[in-house]
C-alpha positions in Angstrom: 0.0 0.0 0.0 1.2 3.5 -0.7 2.1 5.9 2.1 0.7 9.4 2.5 4.1 10.6 3.7 7.5 9.2 3.1 9.3 7.7 6.1 12.9 8.4 6.9 15.2 5.4 7.0 18.9 4.6 6.9 21.1 7.7 7.1 18.2 10.1 6.6 17.1 12.6 9.3 15.8 11.0 12.6 12.2 9.8 12.6 9.8 12.1 14.3 7.1 10.5 16.5 3.6 11.3 15.5 0.9 12.0 18.0 -2.4 10.0 18.2 -4.0 11.9 15.3 -6.3 10.2 12.7 -7.6 12.2 9.7 -11.3 12.1 8.8 -11.8 8.7 7.2 -14.3 7.9 4.5 -14.7 4.5 2.8 -11.3 3.0 2.6 -9.4 6.2 3.7 -8.1 4.1 6.5 -5.5 2.6 4.2 -3.9 6.0 3.7 -3.7 6.5 7.4 -2.3 3.0 7.9 0.5 4.1 5.6 1.4 6.8 8.1 1.4 4.2 10.9 3.6 1.9 8.9 6.0 4.8 8.3 6.0 5.6 12.0 6.8 2.0 12.6 10.3 2.6 11.3 11.0 4.4 14.6 11.5 1.1 16.4 10.1 2.5 19.7 9.9 -0.9 21.3 11.1 -4.0 19.6 8.7 -6.4 21.3 5.6 -4.4 20.2 3.7 -6.1 17.4 1.5 -3.2 16.3 3.1 -3.1 12.8 2.3 -6.8 12.3 -1.3 -6.1 13.4 -1.5 -3.2 10.9 0.0 -5.2 8.1 -2.5 -8.0 8.6 -5.4 -5.6 8.5 -4.2 -4.0 5.3 -3.9 -7.5 3.8 -7.4 -8.4 4.9 -9.0 -5.3 3.5 -6.9 -4.4 0.4 -9.1 -6.5 -1.9 -12.5 -5.1 -0.6 -14.6 -2.9 -2.9 -17.1 -0.5 -1.4 -19.3 -0.9 -4.4 -19.8 -4.6 -4.0 -22.1 -6.4 -1.6 -20.8 -7.6 1.8 -18.2 -4.8 2.2 -19.4 -3.8 5.7 -19.5 -7.3 6.9 -16.0 -8.2 5.8 -14.6 -4.8 6.8 -16.1 -5.1 10.4 -14.7 -8.6 10.7 -11.2 -7.3 9.7 -11.6 -4.4 12.2 -12.4 -6.8 15.0 -9.4 -8.9 14.2 -7.3 -5.7 14.2 -8.7 -4.8 17.6 -8.0 -8.2 19.0 -4.5 -8.0 17.8 -3.9 -4.7 19.5 -5.5 -6.1 22.7 -3.0 -9.0 22.7 -0.1 -6.4 22.4 -1.5 -4.0 25.0 1.2 -4.6 27.6 4.3 -4.6 25.4 3.0 -1.6 23.4 1.8 0.6 26.2 4.5 3.1 25.6 4.2 3.1 21.8 2.5 6.1 20.3 1.8 4.2 17.1 -0.1 1.6 19.1 -2.3 4.2 20.8 -3.0 5.9 17.5 -4.1 2.6 16.0 -6.4 1.9 19.0 -8.1 5.3 18.6 -8.4 4.8 14.9 -10.0 1.4 15.2 -12.6 2.8 17.6 -13.3 5.7 15.2 -13.8 3.3 12.3 -16.0 0.9 14.2 -18.3 3.8 15.0 -18.3 5.1 11.4 -19.1 1.6 9.9 -21.5 0.7 12.7 -19.4 -2.3 13.7 -20.3 -4.2 16.9 -17.4 -5.1 19.2 -18.7 -8.6 19.4 -19.0 -10.8 16.3 -17.0 -12.9 13.9 -13.4 -11.9 13.0 -11.3 -12.5 10.0 -8.5 -15.0 10.3 -5.1 -13.3 10.1 -3.6 -16.5 8.8 -6.1 -17.8 6.3 -5.4 -21.1 4.7 -4.3 -20.7 1.1 -6.6 -23.0 -0.9 -5.2 -24.8 -3.9 -7.4 -24.9 -6.9 -6.0 -27.7 -9.1 -8.1 -26.4 -12.0 -6.5 -22.9 -12.1 -2.9 -23.0 -13.3 -2.2 -19.4 -12.5 -3.8 -19.6 -9.0 -1.7 -22.7 -8.3 1.6 -21.0 -9.2 0.6 -17.9 -7.1 -0.2 -20.2 -4.2 3.3 -21.8 -4.4 5.0 -18.4 -4.3 2.7 -17.2 -1.4 3.7 -20.2 0.7 7.4 -19.4 0.3 8.1 -21.9 -2.4 11.1 -21.4 -4.6 9.2 -21.8 -7.8 9.5 -18.7 -10.0 6.5 -17.2 -11.8 5.6 -19.2 -14.9 7.2 -18.3 -18.2 4.7 -18.2 -21.1 5.5 -19.0 -24.7 3.7 -18.0 -27.9 3.2 -19.8 -31.2 1.3 -18.6 -34.3 0.4 -19.9 -37.8 -1.1 -17.8 -40.6 -0.9 -17.1 -44.3 1.0 -19.3 -46.7 1.6 -20.7 -44.0 4.0 -18.6 -41.9 5.0 -20.1 -38.6 6.2 -18.4 -35.4 7.6 -21.0 -33.1 7.7 -21.0 -29.3 11.4 -20.0 -29.6 10.4 -16.9 -31.6 11.8 -18.3 -34.8 9.9 -17.3 -37.9 9.6 -19.7 -40.9 7.5 -20.0 -44.0 6.9 -23.6 -45.0 5.1 -25.9 -47.4 4.0 -28.6 -45.0 1.2 -29.8 -47.2 -1.3 -32.2 -45.6 -1.7 -32.8 -41.8 1.1 -31.7 -39.4 1.3 -31.5 -35.6 1.8 -28.0 -34.2 1.7 -29.1 -30.6 1.7 -32.6 -29.1 2.4 -32.8 -25.4 0.9 -34.4 -22.3 -1.8 -31.8 -22.0 -2.7 -30.6 -25.5 -2.5 -31.7 -29.2 -3.0 -29.3 -32.1 -2.9 -30.5 -35.7 -3.3 -28.4 -38.8 -4.1 -29.4 -42.4 -2.6 -27.3 -45.2 -3.6 -27.3 -48.9 -2.0 -25.7 -52.0 -3.1 -22.2 -52.6 -2.5 -21.7 -56.3 -1.2 -23.9 -59.1 2.6 -23.8 -59.7 3.4 -22.5 -56.2 4.7 -24.5 -53.3 2.8 -22.2 -50.9 0.0 -23.7 -48.9 -2.5 -22.4 -46.4 -4.5 -23.9 -43.5 -8.0 -25.1 -44.0 -8.5 -27.4 -41.0 -7.5 -27.2 -37.3 -8.0 -30.0 -34.8 -7.4 -29.5 -31.1 -7.5 -32.2 -28.4 -7.6 -31.0 -24.7 -6.6 -34.2 -22.8 -8.4 -35.3 -19.6 -6.8 -33.7 -16.6 -7.2 -34.6 -12.9 -10.9 -34.2 -12.6 -10.8 -30.7 -14.1 -12.0 -31.6 -17.6 -13.0 -34.6 -19.6 -11.1 -35.0 -22.9 -12.5 -32.5 -25.4 -12.0 -32.4 -29.2 -12.4 -29.2 -31.2 -12.4 -29.1 -35.0 -12.6 -26.1 -37.4 -12.6 -26.3 -41.2 -13.0 -23.6 -43.8 -16.6 -22.4 -43.7 -17.3 -23.9 -40.3 -15.6 -22.3 -37.3 -17.9 -23.5 -34.5 -18.1 -22.0 -31.0 -18.4 -25.5 -29.5 -16.5 -28.8 -29.2 -17.4 -31.7 -31.5 -19.8 -33.0 -28.8 -21.7 -29.8 -28.8 -20.5 -28.5 -25.4 -18.7 -25.2 -24.8 -16.8 -26.1 -21.6 -14.6 -28.8 -20.3 -17.0 -30.4 -17.9 -20.4 -30.0 -16.3 -18.9 -29.6 -12.8 -16.2 -27.1 -13.5 -17.3 -25.0 -16.5 -14.6 -22.3 -16.0 -11.6 -24.7 -16.4 -12.1 -24.8 -20.2 -14.3 -22.5 -22.2 -14.9 -21.5 -25.8 -15.9 -17.9 -26.3 -17.3 -16.7 -29.7 -16.0 -13.3 -30.5 -17.2 -12.9 -34.1 -19.8 -15.4 -35.3 -18.2 -17.9 -37.7 -15.0 -15.8 -37.9 -13.2 -15.6 -34.6 -13.3 -17.8 -31.4 -11.1 -17.9 -28.3 -10.4 -20.9 -26.0 -9.4 -20.3 -22.4 -8.0 -23.4 -20.8 -7.6 -22.1 -17.2 -6.4 -25.4 -15.8 -3.3 -25.4 -18.0 -2.9 -21.6 -18.2 -3.4 -21.7 -22.0 -5.2 -19.4 -24.5 -6.0 -20.2 -28.1 -7.2 -17.8 -30.8 -8.6 -19.2 -34.1 -9.8 -17.0 -37.0 -11.1 -17.5 -40.5 -10.0 -14.9 -42.9 -11.0 -15.5 -46.5 -10.8 -19.2 -47.3 -8.2 -20.1 -44.7 -7.7 -20.3 -40.9 -5.1 -18.8 -38.5 -4.1 -19.9 -35.1 -2.3 -18.3 -32.1 -1.6 -19.9 -28.8 0.0 -18.9 -25.4 1.1 -21.7 -23.1 3.3 -22.1 -20.0 6.8 -23.2 -20.9 6.9 -26.1 -18.4 3.8 -27.6 -20.0 5.0 -27.0 -23.6 8.1 -29.1 -22.8 6.1 -31.9 -21.1 6.3 -34.5 -23.9 8.0 -37.8 -24.8 10.8 -38.4 -27.3 8.3 -39.9 -29.7 6.4 -36.6 -29.8 9.3 -34.5 -31.1 7.6 -33.6 -34.4 6.0 -30.4 -33.3 6.2 -27.4 -35.5 5.6 -24.9 -32.7 8.5 -26.5 -30.7 11.1 -27.4 -33.3 10.0 -25.6 -36.4 9.5 -27.1 -39.9 11.8 -29.7 -41.3 14.4 -28.1 -43.5 13.0 -29.9 -46.6 9.7 -28.1 -46.0 11.1 -24.6 -45.7 10.3 -22.0 -48.3 12.2 -19.0 -46.7 15.9 -18.7 -46.2 16.4 -17.6 -42.5 13.3 -15.5 -42.7 14.0 -14.1 -46.2 11.1 -14.9 -48.5 11.7 -15.5 -52.3 9.3 -13.0 -53.8 7.6 -14.1 -57.1 8.7 -12.0 -60.2 5.9 -9.9 -61.6 3.3 -12.2 -59.9 4.5 -15.4 -61.6 6.5 -18.4 -60.6 7.7 -21.1 -62.9 6.3 -24.6 -62.3 8.4 -27.7 -62.4 7.4 -28.1 -66.1 8.8 -24.6 -66.9 5.4 -23.1 -67.5 4.7 -19.7 -66.0 1.4 -19.4 -64.1 0.1 -15.9 -63.6 -2.2 -15.6 -60.6 -1.5 -12.3 -58.8 -2.9 -8.9 -59.9 -0.4 -7.2 -57.6 3.0 -5.8 -58.6 5.6 -5.5 -55.9 4.9 -1.8 -55.5 1.1 -2.4 -55.2 1.5 -5.2 -52.7 3.9 -3.1 -50.6 1.4 -0.2 -50.6 -1.5 -2.5 -49.7 0.4 -4.1 -46.8 1.7 -0.8 -45.5 -1.9 0.4 -45.1 -2.3 -2.2 -42.3 1.2 -2.5 -40.9 3.4 0.5 -40.5 6.5 -1.4 -39.2 8.2 -3.3 -42.0 8.9 -6.4 -39.9 8.5 -10.1 -40.9 4.7 -9.8 -40.8 4.8 -7.0 -43.3 7.1 -9.0 -45.6 4.9 -12.0 -45.2 1.9 -9.9 -46.3 3.8 -8.8 -49.4 4.8 -12.4 -50.2 1.2 -13.6 -49.8 -0.2 -11.0 -52.0 2.3 -11.6 -54.8 1.8 -15.3 -54.4 -2.0 -15.5 -54.3 -3.4 -12.2 -55.3 -5.9 -12.7 -52.4 -6.3 -9.5 -50.3 -7.6 -11.6 -47.3 -4.0 -12.5 -46.6 -3.3 -8.9 -45.7 -5.9 -9.1 -43.0 -4.4 -12.5 -41.9 -1.0 -10.9 -41.4 -2.4 -7.9 -39.6 -4.5 -10.1 -37.3 -1.5 -12.4 -36.6 0.4 -9.4 -35.4 -2.5 -8.3 -33.3 -2.6 -11.8 -31.7 1.1 -11.5 -31.0 0.5 -8.2 -29.2 -2.4 -9.8 -27.2 -0.7 -13.1 -26.2 3.1 -12.8 -26.5 4.4 -12.0 -23.0 7.4 -9.9 -24.1 6.8 -6.7 -25.9 10.4 -6.3 -27.1 10.0 -9.6 -29.1 6.7 -8.7 -30.8 8.5 -7.6 -34.0 10.8 -9.9 -35.9 13.0 -8.7 -38.8 14.5 -10.8 -41.6 17.8 -9.0 -41.1 18.3 -10.9 -37.8 19.6 -13.8 -40.0 18.1 -16.6 -37.9 14.5 -15.7 -38.0 14.6 -14.9 -34.2 13.5 -11.6 -32.8 16.9 -10.7 -31.3 18.9 -8.0 -33.2 16.1 -6.6 -35.3 13.6 -6.1 -32.5 16.3 -4.6 -30.2 17.2 -2.2 -33.0 13.5 -1.2 -33.4 13.0 -0.6 -29.7 16.2 1.4 -29.4 15.1 3.5 -32.4 11.8 4.2 -30.7 13.6 5.3 -27.5 15.9 7.7 -29.5 12.8 9.2 -31.2 11.2 9.7 -27.8 14.2 11.4 -26.4 14.4 13.8 -29.4 10.7 14.7 -29.0 11.2 15.4 -25.3 14.4 17.5 -25.5 14.0 19.4 -28.8 
């Protein structure tokens, strides 16, 4: 909680003792006053006095309360009575502590203002932290709260769009043929398979027209659920007609329809995973965010995962992120015949993509490649939406943009250059 006045610590000027003064308190104004008490606690008037612990517990019990919601007075009074009981237990050791006496006066004042009776239920100052096995984020927060050594979870991002362009969990960007059915993800919790079909005659480029996702049964949180989308049918339900993982725990896994037949989201709370699926034109796009420890939970036999290891080298179209642009909208087939299919010149495609994407990163270059390859303007929307999905799901802003000049398809050098350029521009605006 913030303090209304800074405290003096270390080598700063000596701490001045405050008298038993409480400002006029309305709603949760107590928290500001408690900041003053905590600041005064730096004075170390009497080491055995536990008033600062009493105050800290009260702040913890009330910090989440909202005056606008029901039950505020009940919970606030329970916390006040717990605060009062704590001061009573410390009465002897704190009798010479001015902070203690200020707290006692303040508690009485607040009890009057909130019409709290002195007798009644009290909040536990050591509530048991409940473990929800069907909430991945809640489980990791609980571990930290209990003093565990586990660090906050690291989330990874993978996306597939366009002809198709793949962004792996390692932030490598590739453009691949991968015609037919291929696994994007295949671990102990989740399987994602995509089916890609040729886009135009004479080109090795393909695009996704089918996505199959299997959420595997998990510890009583969900039953196994299968989702399938094909071009022209992007359902907001699993194949069994349900929209959640189980009848008992509907929040563990849910499908949310954002745009009917065009855009759905899946929220798998039990594994901390979010999936976006869109239909743009005749093809589908996919974006997923998943905890790293779950991404890596797979057997050796499950090593063929495009999101984890990228496309096989024999399936790659690009060269370290650099895309071979068709010449004047044509590409020679194996028989040596030229097949015209695109109405876009390089200049027209560049202009069209620049309307949606101002930064000329790999998403911009993918847009140009797709327009020259297919002539289908829907691929512009696909590239733009893919970048939006990155901004929504990728946990690290500095890695949003990937540039072909990085040489390996990763977001390292190029993205850092872009961020540094932004900072330089900001400094110039401020000082010029």
